[in-house]
C-alpha positions in Angstrom: 23.3 9.8 -21.7 21.9 6.7 -19.7 19.0 5.8 -22.2 18.8 2.7 -24.4 16.8 -0.1 -25.2 15.5 -2.4 -22.5 16.6 -5.7 -22.6 13.1 -6.9 -21.6 11.7 -6.0 -24.9 11.3 -3.3 -27.7 8.7 -0.5 -27.0 7.7 2.1 -29.3 8.5 5.9 -28.8 4.9 6.5 -28.1 3.5 3.1 -26.6 0.3 5.2 -25.3 -1.5 8.4 -26.8 -5.0 9.1 -25.3 -4.6 12.7 -25.8 -8.1 13.7 -24.6 -7.6 12.0 -21.2 -3.7 13.8 -21.2 -5.4 17.2 -21.5 -7.9 16.5 -18.7 -5.4 15.0 -16.4 -3.0 17.9 -17.0 -5.7 20.4 -16.0 -7.0 18.5 -12.9 -3.5 17.5 -11.6 -2.4 21.1 -11.4 -5.8 22.2 -9.5 -5.2 19.3 -7.1 -1.6 20.8 -6.0 -3.6 23.3 -3.9 -7.2 22.1 -3.5 -6.2 18.6 -2.7 -3.0 19.2 -1.0 -1.0 17.3 -3.6 1.7 19.7 -3.3 2.6 18.5 0.3 2.2 15.1 -0.6 4.8 15.8 -3.3 7.1 17.3 -0.9 6.7 14.2 1.4 7.0 11.6 -1.2 10.6 13.1 -2.5 12.2 14.3 0.7 15.7 13.0 1.5 16.5 11.7 -1.8 19.7 11.8 -3.3 22.0 10.5 -6.4 20.6 9.4 -9.7 16.8 9.0 -9.8 14.4 7.4 -12.3 10.8 8.7 -12.1 8.3 6.1 -14.1 5.4 7.8 -15.6 6.4 11.4 -14.7 3.1 12.9 -16.4 3.5 16.6 -16.8 6.4 17.0 -14.7 4.6 18.3 -11.4 7.0 16.2 -9.1 10.1 18.3 -10.6 10.0 21.1 -8.5 9.8 19.0 -5.4 13.1 17.1 -5.9 15.8 18.1 -3.2 19.2 19.5 -4.3 21.1 16.3 -3.1 19.5 14.6 -6.5 21.9 14.7 -9.0 20.1 13.8 -12.0 16.5 12.6 -12.9 15.7 10.4 -15.7 11.7 11.2 -16.3 10.1 8.5 -18.4 6.6 9.4 -19.6 5.0 7.4 -22.4 2.1 9.9 -23.5 3.1 12.6 -25.9 0.9 15.5 -24.7 2.1 14.8 -21.2 5.9 14.4 -22.1 5.6 17.8 -23.8 4.5 19.3 -20.6 7.0 17.7 -18.8 9.8 18.7 -20.9 8.7 22.4 -20.2 8.5 21.6 -16.2 12.2 20.1 -16.6 13.3 23.6 -18.1 12.2 25.1 -14.5 13.3 22.4 -12.3 16.2 23.2 -9.8 18.0 19.7 -10.6 18.8 18.1 -14.2 15.9 16.2 -15.5 16.1 14.2 -18.8 12.5 13.6 -19.9 12.1 10.6 -22.4 9.5 8.2 -24.0 9.1 4.9 -23.0 6.8 2.1 -21.2 7.1 1.1 -17.7 7.3 -2.7 -18.6 10.1 -1.9 -20.8 12.4 1.1 -19.3 15.0 2.2 -22.0 17.9 2.5 -19.4 20.7 0.4 -18.1 20.3 -2.1 -15.7 21.5 -1.0 -12.0 21.9 2.6 -13.1 20.0 4.5 -10.3 20.0 5.1 -6.6 16.3 5.5 -6.4 13.0 5.1 -8.4 9.8 7.2 -7.9 6.5 5.9 -8.8 3.8 8.4 -8.5 0.0 7.4 -9.6 1.4 5.1 -11.9 0.6 1.3 -11.2 -3.1 2.0 -11.5 -2.6 2.4 -15.5 0.3 0.3 -16.4 -0.8 -2.7 -18.4 1.5 -5.4 -16.3 2.2 -4.5 -13.1 4.6 -7.4 -12.0 6.6 -6.9 -15.4 6.6 -3.0 -14.6 7.9 -3.8 -10.9 10.5 -6.1 -12.5 11.9 -3.5 -14.6 11.9 -1.0 -11.6 14.1 -4.1 -9.7 16.3 -4.4 -12.7 17.6 -0.5 -13.4 17.8 0.0 -9.5 21.2 -1.0 -7.8 21.2 -3.2 -5.0 19.8 -1.6 -1.9 18.0 1.2 -4.0 15.1 2.7 -2.8 11.7 3.1 -4.2 9.3 6.1 -3.2 5.8 5.3 -4.3 2.4 7.3 -4.1 -0.4 5.5 -5.4 -4.3 5.0 -5.1 -5.9 1.7 -4.9 -8.4 -0.8 -3.3 -9.8 0.7 -0.1 -12.9 1.8 1.8 -14.6 -1.4 3.1 -17.0 -4.1 1.2 -19.2 -1.9 -0.6 -16.4 0.7 -2.3 -14.2 -2.3 -3.1 -17.2 -3.8 -4.7 -17.7 -0.4 -6.7 -14.2 -0.2 -7.6 -14.3 -3.8 -9.0 -17.3 -3.1 -11.1 -16.1 0.2 -12.5 -12.8 -1.5 -13.3 -14.5 -3.9 -15.3 -16.7 -1.7 -17.0 -16.1 2.2 -17.9 -13.2 3.3 -15.7 -10.2 2.3 -17.5 -11.1 3.4 -21.0 -12.4 6.7 -19.8 -9.4 7.3 -17.9 -6.3 6.5 -19.8 -6.3 2.8 -18.6 -6.6 3.8 -14.8 -7.7 0.8 -12.7 -9.3 1.6 -9.0 -8.9 -1.8 -7.2 -5.4 -2.8 -7.5 -3.3 -3.2 -4.4 0.2 -1.2 -4.7 1.6 -2.4 -1.6 0.8 -6.1 -2.3 2.2 -5.9 -5.8 5.7 -4.3 -4.3 5.8 -7.2 -1.8 5.3 -9.8 -4.5 7.5 -8.2 -6.7 10.4 -8.9 -4.1 10.9 -5.5 -2.7 11.6 -4.8 1.0 8.7 -2.7 2.1 9.6 0.1 4.6 7.4 2.4 6.2 4.1 3.4 4.4 1.2 5.4 5.3 -2.5 5.0 4.0 -4.5 8.1 3.4 -7.6 9.6 1.7 -7.6 12.2 -0.8 -8.9 14.8 -0.4 -8.7 14.5 3.5 -11.9 16.6 4.0 -13.9 15.9 1.0 -16.4 13.2 -0.2 -14.9 9.5 -0.4 -14.5 8.6 -4.1 -13.3 5.2 -5.6 -10.1 7.3 -6.2 -9.9 8.3 -2.5 -7.7 5.5 -1.2 -4.2 6.2 -1.3 -0.8 5.1 0.2 2.6 7.1 0.3 5.7 5.0 1.3 9.1 3.5 0.8 10.6 0.2 -0.6 13.8 -1.2 -1.3 15.6 -3.6 -3.8 17.1 -5.9 -1.6 21.0 -5.8 -1.3 23.0 -8.3 -2.7 23.8 -11.1 -0.1 27.4 -11.5 0.9 29.2 -14.7 -0.1 
């Protein structure tokens, strides 16, 4: 059983609990699987993974059905109670073993260097402390371990970026479970010391209106391998 209290600080079993937003997110995310092409994005995000994987901010567990059989185990961390219950139900239908557990990205309740890969999917927009959360990802990955990420963030030119920042300072985070629109996930990963691999910027939905949430990035990064002495 890989779970334990993280060394970077204690966290309550339910560090966040916005139930109204959680129910709204659960409905919208299921609809987005087909209407926005999210099922295909999840396939690309997870293709080729193997070994032990930690998924941070698993939500209602929609990624679980897309993991390849080469993955031996998934530890899925979800802080919100309603979404976590839905993730447990998704885990029961998964083709690979999934252990769903409470916890916050800033204090992951797992051992250091215990995972071959980490998955971050629409998470960095809403964590309270991005550098600390990514520091935890580095801690729990083995040297050379892989990060797969799909995030939305800053984009769309000067007018859209201004709009995103204005919304971040006012109504957007309290209405959307702490989500922020103008964060830069690629820069955050680089600043946290990850080696960036291939990544692709994309707009979601591809053929729909351009919204403050539309500007996304899908890619890969690595925890640097230990240097030989």
